[in-house]
C-alpha positions in Angstrom: 10.6 21.5 6.6 14.0 21.9 5.2 13.9 20.7 1.6 17.4 19.0 2.1 15.6 16.1 3.7 14.7 14.9 0.2 18.6 14.7 -0.4 18.9 12.0 2.3 19.1 8.5 1.1 15.7 6.7 1.1 16.6 4.4 4.1 17.3 7.4 6.2 14.2 9.3 5.2 12.1 6.2 5.8 13.6 5.7 9.3 12.7 9.1 10.3 9.2 9.0 8.9 8.6 5.5 10.3 9.9 6.6 13.8 7.7 9.6 13.9 4.6 7.8 12.5 5.0 5.2 15.2 5.2 7.5 18.1 2.5 9.9 17.0 0.0 7.1 16.1 0.6 5.7 19.4 0.9 8.8 21.8 -0.9 11.5 19.6 0.6 14.9 19.2 0.4 16.2 22.8 2.1 13.1 24.4 4.5 12.2 21.7 8.1 12.9 22.8 10.8 13.8 20.3 13.2 11.6 22.3 11.1 8.7 21.5 11.0 9.6 17.8 14.8 9.9 17.5 15.1 6.6 19.3 12.8 5.0 17.1 14.3 6.5 13.9 18.0 5.9 15.2 19.1 9.5 14.7 20.1 12.4 16.9 17.5 14.9 18.1 19.8 17.6 16.5 19.3 15.9 12.9 15.5 15.8 13.5 15.3 19.4 14.3 17.8 20.3 11.5 15.2 18.9 8.9 11.8 19.6 10.7 12.7 22.6 13.1 10.0 21.6 15.7 7.6 18.7 16.8 4.8 20.6 15.1 6.8 20.7 11.9 7.4 17.0 11.7 3.6 16.4 12.6 2.3 18.7 9.8 4.9 17.2 7.3 3.6 13.7 8.2 0.0 14.7 7.9 0.6 16.0 4.3 3.1 13.4 3.2 1.1 10.4 4.4 -2.1 11.6 2.8 -0.3 12.2 -0.5 1.4 8.8 -0.4 -1.7 6.9 0.4 -3.8 8.7 -2.2 -1.0 7.9 -4.9 -1.1 4.1 -4.0 -5.0 4.1 -4.0 -5.1 5.7 -7.4 -2.5 3.4 -8.9 -4.2 0.3 -7.4 -7.5 1.0 -8.9 -8.3 0.3 -12.5 -9.4 3.3 -14.7 -11.4 1.0 -17.0 -14.6 1.8 -15.6 -16.7 1.3 -12.5 -15.7 -2.0 -10.6 -17.8 -4.4 -8.6 -18.1 -3.4 -4.9 -16.3 -6.3 -3.4 -13.6 -6.4 -6.0 -12.9 -2.7 -5.2 -12.7 -3.5 -1.5 -10.2 -6.0 -2.3 -8.2 -3.5 -4.4 -8.4 -0.9 -1.6 -7.2 -3.5 0.8 -4.3 -4.4 -1.5 -3.3 -0.6 -2.0 -3.4 -0.1 1.7 -1.2 -3.1 2.3 1.3 -1.8 -0.3 1.4 1.6 1.8 2.0 -0.4 5.2 4.8 -2.5 3.7 6.7 0.8 3.6 5.0 2.7 6.4 3.3 0.2 8.9 1.9 3.0 10.9 0.7 5.4 8.3 -3.0 4.6 8.5 -3.1 4.7 12.3 -1.4 7.9 12.3 -3.9 9.4 9.8 -6.9 8.2 11.9 -5.4 9.6 15.1 -4.4 12.9 13.4 -7.9 13.2 11.7 -9.7 12.7 15.0 -8.3 16.0 16.5 -5.0 17.1 17.8 -3.2 19.7 19.6 -0.6 21.0 17.1 -0.3 24.6 15.9 -2.3 24.3 12.7 -5.2 21.8 13.5 -7.3 23.0 10.6 -4.6 22.2 8.0 -4.1 18.8 9.6 -7.8 17.9 9.6 -8.0 19.0 6.0 -5.0 17.0 5.0 -6.0 13.8 6.7 -9.7 14.0 5.4 -8.6 13.8 1.9 -7.9 10.1 1.9 -11.2 9.1 3.4 -13.0 11.4 1.1 -11.3 9.8 -2.1 -11.9 6.3 -0.9 -15.6 7.1 -0.1 -15.9 8.6 -3.6 -14.4 5.7 -5.3 -16.7 3.2 -3.4 -19.7 5.3 -4.2 -18.9 4.7 -7.9 -18.7 0.9 -7.6 -21.3 -1.4 -9.0 -23.2 -3.1 -6.3 -24.8 -6.6 -6.3 -28.5 -6.6 -6.8 -29.0 -7.9 -3.3 -26.8 -5.2 -1.7 -28.5 -1.8 -0.9 -26.2 1.4 -0.7 -27.0 1.6 2.9 -25.8 -2.0 3.7 -22.7 -1.3 1.4 -21.8 1.8 3.7 -22.2 -0.4 6.8 -20.0 -3.0 5.4 -17.3 -0.3 4.4 -17.2 1.0 8.0 -16.9 -2.6 9.4 -14.0 -3.4 6.9 -12.4 -0.1 7.9 -12.7 -1.2 11.5 -11.2 -4.7 10.6 -8.3 -3.1 8.8 -7.4 -1.0 11.8 -7.7 -3.8 14.3 -5.9 -6.3 12.1 -3.0 -3.9 11.6 -2.9 -3.1 15.3 -2.9 -6.8 16.1 -0.1 -7.7 13.6 1.9 -4.8 14.7 1.9 -6.0 18.3 4.5 -8.6 17.1 6.8 -5.6 16.2 6.7 -5.9 12.6 4.0 -5.7 9.7 3.1 -9.0 7.9 1.5 -7.9 4.7 0.5 -11.5 3.7 -1.3 -12.0 6.9 -3.0 -8.6 6.8 -4.3 -9.1 3.3 -5.5 -12.7 3.9 -7.5 -11.8 7.1 -9.2 -8.7 5.4 -9.8 -10.6 2.1 -11.4 -13.5 4.0 -13.9 -11.1 5.5 -14.6 -9.5 2.2 -15.2 -13.0 0.8 -17.7 -13.7 3.7 -19.7 -10.5 2.9 -19.6 -11.3 -0.7 -21.0 -14.6 -0.3 -23.8 -13.3 2.0 -24.9 -10.9 -0.9 -24.1 -13.2 -3.8 
């Protein structure tokens, strides 16, 4: 990547990042078209290649940048005061992911797709980058305080169900063409509350 990318104004940077995230999350690396990326970003193909050199270049940049951005939001959204109750922590994770998607609506969909295998030139690096966020989130959840009625095994199952719900809810919302953070957070928190009442 050309470091001069960071000299661009934030709006232009985010347009390029969001355009690429959307196309790669929808089509995967192999089928993604740079023509579609530049159309989504509202830039020329020459400008895209000036900053990222190749389709692999932008894909590898996105994997690293997206992981780092998501981790920063996760860490800033979680209190350092000590272990949190499991369901409170799930709400904080939802809020941090919602904050990420306000800026980059397709970021988690991209990370999931990139983390499930790809055809770029350095797949090991991509898989290593994209796994970091899930590893950190799992580590944080493992340190939470479970209600007496909730076993670690059931908590893991609930975490998987909430992950699926976050993905499906984001996809459903994005079908309308924009991300509605209020709707996303409300729907996921309703589900968290349902589980919380079950194990109260």
